[in-house]
C-alpha positions in Angstrom: 84.7 18.5 -39.2 85.3 22.2 -39.9 87.9 22.9 -42.6 91.2 24.2 -41.4 91.6 27.8 -42.6 95.0 27.1 -43.9 98.0 24.9 -43.1 101.4 25.5 -44.5 104.7 23.6 -44.0 106.8 26.7 -43.6 108.8 25.3 -40.8 109.7 22.1 -42.6 107.9 19.4 -40.6 110.1 16.7 -39.0 109.6 13.1 -40.3 107.8 11.7 -37.2 105.0 9.3 -38.1 101.6 9.8 -36.5 100.9 8.2 -33.1 99.1 4.9 -33.9 97.7 4.8 -30.4 95.2 7.5 -31.4 92.1 6.7 -33.4 93.0 7.4 -37.0 91.0 7.9 -40.2 91.9 7.4 -43.8 92.4 10.4 -46.1 92.7 11.4 -49.7 95.7 13.6 -50.3 95.0 15.9 -53.3 97.3 17.9 -55.4 95.6 21.3 -56.2 96.5 22.5 -59.7 95.7 20.0 -62.4 93.6 17.8 -60.0 91.0 20.1 -58.3 91.4 23.2 -60.5 92.8 23.9 -64.0 96.5 24.3 -64.1 97.0 27.8 -65.5 100.8 27.9 -64.5 101.8 30.2 -61.7 98.3 30.9 -60.4 98.4 34.0 -58.1 94.8 35.2 -57.7 91.2 33.9 -57.2 90.3 35.3 -60.6 92.4 32.5 -62.2 90.7 29.7 -60.4 88.6 27.3 -62.5 87.4 24.3 -60.5 86.8 21.2 -62.7 83.0 20.7 -62.9 83.2 17.1 -61.6 85.2 18.0 -58.5 82.5 19.0 -56.0 80.5 15.8 -56.4 83.7 13.7 -56.5 84.8 15.1 -53.2 81.4 14.6 -51.6 81.5 10.9 -52.6 84.8 10.6 -50.8 83.6 12.4 -47.7 80.5 10.2 -47.6 82.7 7.1 -47.7 84.5 8.3 -44.6 87.7 9.9 -46.0 89.3 13.1 -44.9 90.2 15.4 -47.7 93.6 17.1 -47.6 95.2 19.4 -50.2 99.0 19.2 -50.4 100.5 21.6 -52.9 103.9 23.1 -53.8 103.4 26.9 -54.2 106.6 28.3 -55.8 104.7 31.5 -56.7 105.7 32.5 -53.2 109.3 31.6 -53.6 109.4 33.5 -56.9 108.0 36.6 -55.3 104.8 36.5 -57.5 102.4 36.0 -54.6 102.4 36.1 -50.8 101.3 33.5 -48.3 98.2 35.6 -47.8 97.4 35.4 -51.5 97.6 31.6 -51.4 95.4 31.6 -48.3 92.9 33.8 -50.2 92.9 31.3 -53.1 92.3 28.4 -50.8 89.5 30.2 -49.0 87.9 30.9 -52.4 88.2 27.3 -53.4 86.7 26.1 -50.1 83.8 28.5 -50.4 83.0 27.4 -53.9 83.2 23.7 -53.0 80.8 24.1 -50.0 78.4 26.2 -52.2 78.4 23.5 -54.9 78.2 20.3 -52.8 78.1 21.2 -49.1 81.4 19.5 -48.8 84.8 21.2 -48.2 88.4 20.2 -47.7 89.6 19.3 -44.2 93.0 20.8 -44.5 95.1 22.8 -46.9 98.9 22.4 -46.7 101.4 24.2 -48.9 105.1 24.5 -49.4 106.4 28.0 -50.2 110.1 26.9 -50.7 112.3 26.4 -53.7 116.1 25.7 -53.7 116.7 28.6 -56.1 114.0 30.9 -54.8 114.0 34.5 -55.9 112.9 35.6 -52.4 115.7 34.6 -50.1 113.3 33.9 -47.2 112.1 30.9 -49.0 115.4 29.7 -50.5 116.0 26.3 -48.9 116.0 22.6 -49.5 113.1 21.5 -47.3 111.2 18.4 -46.4 107.8 19.7 -47.4 108.3 20.4 -51.1 107.1 17.4 -53.1 108.5 14.9 -54.0 109.4 15.0 -50.3 106.6 13.6 -48.2 106.7 16.2 -45.4 103.3 17.8 -46.0 101.6 14.4 -46.0 103.4 13.3 -42.8 102.6 16.6 -41.1 98.9 16.3 -42.0 98.8 12.7 -40.8 100.1 13.8 -37.4 97.9 16.8 -37.0 94.7 15.2 -38.4 95.3 11.7 -37.0 95.3 10.1 -40.4 96.0 6.4 -41.1 98.4 6.7 -44.0 98.3 3.0 -44.8 94.6 3.3 -45.7 95.0 6.6 -47.5 95.5 7.6 -51.1 97.3 10.4 -52.9 95.8 11.8 -56.2 98.2 13.9 -58.3 99.1 14.9 -61.8 102.9 14.8 -61.6 105.5 12.2 -60.8 106.6 14.4 -57.8 103.1 13.8 -56.3 103.4 10.1 -56.8 106.8 9.9 -55.2 105.6 11.9 -52.2 102.7 9.5 -51.7 104.9 6.4 -52.1 107.4 7.8 -49.7 104.7 8.5 -47.1 103.1 5.0 -47.6 99.9 5.9 -49.5 98.4 4.2 -52.5 98.7 6.5 -55.6 96.7 7.6 -58.6 98.0 9.7 -61.4 95.3 11.8 -63.2 95.7 13.0 -66.8 94.2 16.5 -66.3 97.4 18.5 -65.6 101.1 18.1 -65.9 101.1 14.3 -66.2 103.5 14.3 -69.2 105.8 17.0 -67.8 109.3 16.2 -66.6 110.0 15.9 -62.9 110.3 19.2 -61.0 113.6 20.5 -59.8 114.5 18.7 -56.6 117.4 17.2 -54.7 115.2 14.3 -53.5 116.7 10.9 -53.8 114.3 8.0 -53.4 114.2 4.2 -53.8 110.7 4.6 -55.3 110.1 4.5 -59.0 107.4 7.2 -59.2 105.2 4.7 -61.1 101.6 5.1 -59.8 99.4 2.3 -58.7 96.7 3.5 -61.1 96.4 6.0 -64.0 93.1 7.5 -64.9 91.4 10.4 -66.7 90.5 12.7 -63.8 89.5 12.9 -60.2 86.0 11.5 -60.9 87.4 8.3 -62.3 90.0 8.2 -59.5 87.1 8.2 -57.0 85.6 5.2 -58.7 88.9 3.3 -58.2 89.2 4.3 -54.6 85.6 3.4 -53.7 85.8 0.1 -55.5 89.1 -0.8 -53.7 87.4 0.0 -50.3 84.6 -2.5 -50.8 
């Protein structure tokens, strides 16, 4: 499947679940910073991107096992006025190119939320359904890519990632390569879920081992 050039949840997706009458496929939902690339805090350009060395092969193992790969990422650099939506697209295009060069395997969809409730740029100042810990990006991707959420996983480095995955109905893995010890992000989200992940592991490579073992 060709990678989507870019998907963003700028219109705040509604909370409709995917049509189960369609043929669906499991997916791995991936946070970006701290999971695929080093978290440098407020990344705004391709020059700052450092893909973890184990990521290309880890993603290829997941693709070979039949999973779609979907990035779901909060991008407050847009809300802060530090980067444009086109800048984020350029970063994702750069990541995609490097992944394909290194492993022949790219991501199937990139989704991002540009909003923040206290955004500097008024165009993005809103409480939305796409900003994690809300599950909106996951649900939108599930609809558009015909994903079976119940057979899918989310891999993230923050409690907000885990809450988004739990709310959507995914299994969850917290990796310790980013902001796993940081407090929860600013959000009005109220949830019945604890944010406690199903698994905690060192990085995406060890998360893949857990996912593939569970599938057997």
